[in-house]
N, C-alpha and C positions, 0 to 999 in steps of 0.2 A: 504494499499500499504506499503510494507516494503522498507526501504531505505538500500542501500549498505553501510555497516559499513566502508568500505575503503574510502568512500566519506563523512564521518562524518565531519561537519563544512565546507564543500565545496559545493557550489552551481553553477550550470551551468547557464550562462546568454547568451541568444540569443535575442537581441533587434534589429531587422532589421531596424526599422525606424531611429535609430541613428547609425546604423552600429556598434553596440557594441556586440562582441562575445568573450567569455572567461569564466574563472572560478573565482568565488568570495569566498575568505576565510574569515570566520567570527567566532570569539570566544568571548563569553561573560564571563567576570570575574569581580566580585565586582561591579556589576551595570554599568560596562564600556564595550563597544564593541570595539574590536580590529579587524580591517578588512583590506583587500588588494585585489585589482583586478588583475588578470593575463590575459591579452589580448592575443587572438590567434595571432593577427598580430604582436604584439611586441615580442612574445616568439617563433615565427617561426612555428605556427600550433597548432591545438587543443591538440594533445598529448603531445607536449613540454610544453604547458601552463598548462596542467593538472599535469604533472610531477613537474613543479616548484611550483604549488599550493600545492601539497602534501608535498613537501620538506619544504616549508614555514610553513604549518600547523603543521607538526611534530616538528619543531623547536619552534614554538610558544606554543605547548603543553608542551614541556620541561621547557620553561621559565615560563609559567603560567599553572601549573598543575591543574587538577580538584580538587576542594576542597574535603576534607574528610568528610564523614558523621558525623553528630552530635552524641555525646555520650548521649544516653537516660538516663544513670545513673547519669548524672550531674544535673538533675532537680528533685526537690521534687514535689510530687503530693499529691492530697487529701487523698490518701490511705496510705501514708508514716506515720508510727507511731513514727519514731525516730526523725524526724525533720532534719535529715542529709541526703543529696542526696547520693544515692547509697547504703543506708543501710535500710533494712526493716525487720519486724517481720513476719514470715510465719510458716507453718507447713510442716514437712518433713516426709516421710514414709520410714522406713527401716525394711525389713523382716516383714511387716505387722503391725508394731508398729509405731504410730504417735508420733512425737517429736515436741515440740515448738523450733524454732531456730530464731536466728538473722542472717540475710544473708547480706554480703557485695558483691557488684558486680561492674564491670567495664569493658569497651571495650578497647582492645589494638589497637594501630594504624593500625595493619594489619587486623582488623576486628573480631579478636577472642574475644569471650565473656568469662569473667572469673567470677566465683561465689565461695565464701567461706561461709560455714555454721558453725555456732557455737551453739550447742544445750545447753539447760539448763533444769534442773529438780529439784525436791525437794530433791533427794538423791545425787545429784552431784553438778555441777556448777550452781551458782545462775544466775538470769536473768541479773543483773547488770554486772557481770564478762563477760557473753557472749557478751553483747553489747559493752563493752570496747574492747574485742578481735576483734569484727567485725569492729570497728572504726579503730583499729590498722592495720588490714588487708587491709582496704580501703585505708588508707594513704600510705601503702607500694605499693599498686597497682597504686596509682596516681604518686608516685615517679618513678615507672617502666615506666609508660606511658610517663612521662616527659623525661626520659632518652632515650627511644626508639624514641621519636619525635625529640630530639636533634641530635641523630645519623642519623636519616632520613633526617633532614634538612641539615646536613653537607654534605651528599652525594648529596642532591638536589642542593646545591650551586655549587658543582663541575659540575653537569650536566648542570645547568643554564649557567655557564661560557662557556662551550663547545657550547651550543645552541646559545648563544649570538654572538659567533664568526661566526656561520653559518648565522646569521641574518645581521651582519655588511656588508658583500659584497653586499647583496641585497639593503641596504640603500645607499651605495656608488654608485651602479649602478643607483638608482633612482636619486641621486643628479647629476650625470653625464648626464643623459637623460634631466634633467631640464636645465642644463647649455647648452647643445647642441641646445635645442629648442629656447633659448633666443638669 
C-alpha cells in the first residue's frame, strides 16, 4: 500500500469510542517525537483540520529539517591502504592503459560526489608525491564542504525564524483555549 506523499507525517485518527476524530502530526528528530493533534470539532470540520495539520507540519519541517545523509568518505574501512578517510589507492584505465592512482573523494552537501585522482609511475611522479596531492585535494574538499554547510545553515536560520513565527500563533491559540477551559 503506497501512502500519499502530501500526507507525510500526518495520520488520520477516527476513534469513535472516545469521540476523537482528527489529524495527528508526528515528526521524529534526534530520538524525540514532536506531535500535535488537530481535532475536527475544534477546527470546524475535517477539511479545516487537515489544512491546519498540513500548515503545522510544513512549519515543523522548516524548523526541524530532515538530517542529511552521512558522508561515506568520512570513515575508513579495511580496504583503505592510506589510513586516511576518503583517500585510497586504486587502478584507473585511460585509453586502454592501466594506471596506479591515489584517489581522494568527498560528498558535497547537495549530494554531488567529487573524486580527484593522482597517478604515479616510474617515469613520472612518485607514489609519495601522488599521495600528498590526494591529501591536499581532500583537505580542500573538506574546506569547501564546511563553507557550503555554513552558507546553507545561514539560510536555514532565516527560514527557521520565519517558520517559528508561523508556529507562535498556534501556541498562543492553545494557551488561550486552556485559559478559557479553566
